[in-house]
N, C-alpha and C positions, 0 to 999 in steps of 0.2 A: 459464452461468458461463464466465468467461475468466480465464486465468492469465498474468501477465506477471512478469518479474524486475525488481525495483527495488533501487536502492542508496540507503540512508539512513545515510550514513557521517559525518554531523555533526549536532550538536544543532539548528542552524538548519534543516537539511533535514527533520529529524523534525517540528519545529513547523510548518513550512509544509505538509508533506505531510498531517499530521493536520487542519490548518485546511482544506485543499483537499478532502479526502474527506468532511469533516464537513458539507459543503454538500449531500450526496446522502443520500437516505433509505434506500438499500439497503445490504446488508452487504458488508464487506471483511474478508478474513482474511489474515494474514501467516503463512506456513509456513516454519519453519526447522528442518530435521531432523524430529523427531517432535513439535515444539511448534507449536501453532496458536493464535494470539492474535487478538483483535479489533484490526484496524488503526486504529480510531478511538481506541484507548487509548494515550496517551503512555507511561504507566508500563509497559504490556505491551510496547511496542516496545523500551523501554530494557532489558527483561529478556532480549532476544535478542542474539546475536552480530552486531553491525552492521558488522563489518569485511569481510563478504562480502555479495554480492547475496542478496536474499530473494525467495521466490515470493509474489506477491500474487494472491489469488483475488478476482475481482470478480463479485458475484452480481447481474448486470444483463444486459439484452438490448436489442437494437435501437438506436434512436436515442440513448437515454441512455447505452448502452455506449460508443458512438463519442464522445460528449461527455466522458465520464470518461477515456477513453484519450487524448484530446487534452490534457486538463488534467494528466494524469500523465506526459506526454512528458519533462519535465525530470528525472524520477526513474528512468525506464526504462533498462535496460542490455540490450545485445544478447546 
């Protein structure tokens, strides 16, 4: 598992983010405080406070993980 911080501060970003991770078969969780939601759920994402960066847990390894990290670069924050 790998954790990165992502910013999903607009409706368009949320839609493109969900479309991007929907291409992969493994699990993604968004963690905001004590809430953990399925990152492939648009409704779940909108239940979070999107004004701040959120932790994304990616449940993948190896080559696939590198592919996902490259695809998620536009959403990642340092």
